[in-house]
C-alpha angles and dihedrals in degrees: 000000000000091000092052092051092052091050091050091051093047093052096048118102114256108281087342140108119293094226121056111205120243118247120247108273094243093052094047091048090052092050089052090052091050101042107021107031098031090221090154102043113131119230114230132203096235140159092033115149127198111229134180090030090298100314087114141008136206130218140178115252130185128024120063139283135326097288102099091200090064105034126100126223114310130196123219105231128196123214125192103232097217100040103024091230108167128213133164105244098179118015116213088237089063090062099067114129088208134010093256096038128100117254117267116272104233118222094170139344140198132196122220114245092261093045093236098112134046124207113205126197114203145147088044132185130201120250106191104304105002143029099260102146122071148098125308126207130184122214118200113218095202098050103019089233117156125197140165122243125229100042112232098353118138117275117271094014105115124091138197100354112189135180118244113245090262092047094234098108139035126212121203143161123248123175092346094307130106123236135182118208122199109223094207097053102019088229113148121209118203108220098184129031106177097078113134142141089291102029113067122188124187098003133051147256122257099269097047089052094048100042106024097031089233106155105129098060105185138064132203114227113242091249091051094234099109144028125216115205146173121243121198126196108196095181109135096014110132113258121225115204122215116197120217104199098165110060100064146011090272132035120271116216120218113195119200126184096232120169110212122203112299095009134109120296128206117275105248130194138162124228138183119220129183111255089228091056133266142116122335118240108214118217113242100238112175123235138028108326091218094052098055141047133231098202102170136025123192134164124235114242092253093053090233100106139036118217113218128190101217117191128184116234092261088056092220091116130053116187120192104217122194110209124196104237092211101045103021092231113148134203129186112245099175142002127205118186142168136185089240113028140311126223127233110258112235091170097073114142133163116240129200093015093306100319092112139012139208123246138177116223140166093207090118094050094264133068100261133173112245136190114218127187116241091247091048093235095121135032136168136183116246101186122053131258113259099047124075118220103231095187136357108226111175144359114211099195093174098052093030100238135128120207120207146157119251142143111199095172102042122030092200095062138063130212140174117255136171133203135188112262091233090059092239122137128011129307114263120222109217099180108091116257091231093064106077116183136052125331132190130184142197104199121205118243090250091052093230098106141031140187101236124197120190129183139151137194090275098029125075115225122285118195121198140161112250133185119231144263092006091051092222115170110239102177141340114252100180124000101173089221093162092052093048089054093047095050097041094095091055096052112055093150093287096134129081141175120224145163124242133176118258128188114326089016095287113159113241129191119235144168133213135198116198129204123261111270091021114192115196091203091067133071119246133192114250128217118195118206108205138185105149101164128120092256100070153358132233101193099081127143090225138102107266103185127217097004091054089049089051090056091047090051090054091048088051087055093055109277131121105225120200139171134192134197109220130199112289096041114118096254116147093255101116137274097289093056091054101039102042087095096061109137091002106070108161095026104075092039091055092048095045097044093050093045091049094051092047091050093046093050090050090050098040105047092188090074110096112224090199093058105052128141137172133198138176144158129233105337085008088055089053091050091048088058092046092051094047092048100039100036105030093153091058103041114049099177132027135186113195119188122194096340132178102232093178119035092208088070095063128087128284102242099050102035097040092048090065102025110028117229120318091235090069101026103039091138092054093050090050093048092052100042116094094211090069090062100041092118088073095067114122106147138062113297129188118186120192128187142161113235091215095055106139092181107047104021125229084229089082092057091050091052090049091049090054091051094048091047090049089053093045092239119158117228141150129234143183126198121199108206116237094348121142128229090285092054089212105116118112131039113294096007098122092048090048097052096044089045088052091052092047093049092049091051092046091049098050104026111046112221131231140044120301 
């Protein structure tokens, strides 16, 4: 009797009810279809490569999905772009390492510039976010020979292999050192030798990968004679220890050099080394190498200089430095700065053979494309004020056009535009006006064709080949007909986009999904999905996959589901919209989200103010906590997944970009951190986290638990052992966590109209 009582107490949620209600059968069945059976997974036209300047393209056909450990043999197939004529270029059977072996499972592939060699990436392993470590094989088109790179190195230990410009060599990273292998002789030359646990050559440390997307850390010069590369020295960077308690009898410790806000960064420098081997020439970058960032490295077309994007630690200044590859001497060609922060420019392209370059800047109040002379003495805007460039797609130096994504009239959508390089005339929208939603493109090198993918909130993605600039559909590449049929019963025109006033009367975009059989004369519970941070938006007129289907399943069960994009999110609404949150992340989002929900409930009388809930993941988890703590009379139930309760616990690059360092903005960090407002909690709160989260550490949850316990606040929590920030590892995990969220909502916020 006593034993049974103890067991019952131990299994009960913290301060919660001992019995969690079962979900309605229909809702649970739908969650299984979404997260276990993948009935609603969109097919994508991936791993296509333009060849012959766009006259043809190759794809992988056969086998399964992207996970090379689960796919079967796949052929590489060539299609003539104009005619659609199909031919098998490389049969899967040609990719057998031995006569009695199975063909290689292709994770990724690259053609040499002359199309005579194929580089295959297989047997891959994940490094933090992506599978970037694996085996590389080269297939010779002329002879059909297939051989593995790296000699006798351990399996799955090479990274970022790339052909030289002439296709005769491949450079790669192994154990934090860079090698070049000659494909004619199989001789490998080691270019660096100081790689170690703390010295990283040719790839990056944790925070550069996460926040600057620097993974592949070296670049061939256009003439193939040299390689420019990043080197990281992580000595002195604080180590965060993850504990793996589940994969052995005793815990395994995983130590990561992880710089938290206000602490020491890695020392970073860029060097140039001869591709044949020899001494590295280090680029003379001014300043303390731990108090600055080198976020991008690109060669000039003549191979004489290396262009470096050099940011100060505050990230409110981005200098383009041109470094002499032979001497290391640097000169500043251009400076972009802002009172808040500046973004790294991924859309850097040389113009006029290197005489000018493209840049994206908000100096005019909007994210515009600019042309800057190589010496920095002249610059001019190409795209107009009043329309943010979302992404720069292509520079047509010959015909004098730039192609880019923008949406000047609707911040929730994305379309293809082009503009004359001289900035004269008006921008031309190429995406047809009768295709509302979100559009993405992969434009062929010759500019005549593009892979075009179109989706909307209620429309699964369609991929087709189009000709440019007339945007004429040539053939369908993936129509997702099965998915459209599967999701049709959940659509029924029950979603809408709208505008609502946030704090200070600022207009915010939002979307809503209503229940089946909706009756405006009744009151319905409302669930808010929030993100609200500078890294992303939720109000997008685009198909968003399983999470959208989760929301539709909840709507089907009787909830009105809504989402708002507050100020500070990266919507294409101009600089001031995005940067008003500088130094105050977490404050404006809380004010805007609460004001928007209040306004919507006042406007839509069918929303029940007594049945309100909010949920979010990562930054959305942080905002969920802020809303539950700051506006407890508005939000009655919250579900926070992988939040950052205290901003001082997150990494330097992200948090300091938007907040400065805590040493000089302690008050701002306190105002934005949910843990400082935990005493405001009144409602039902569920907090979920993976203990193996290398990004947002479980440490934050433990600190929040201590604070809530200290305050005597009831709450519920769920820990997923050894799961990362995505909480997706392990069979059944995604179904489990979304089932958990649905059950918590069902338990505390009764569904249906009343």
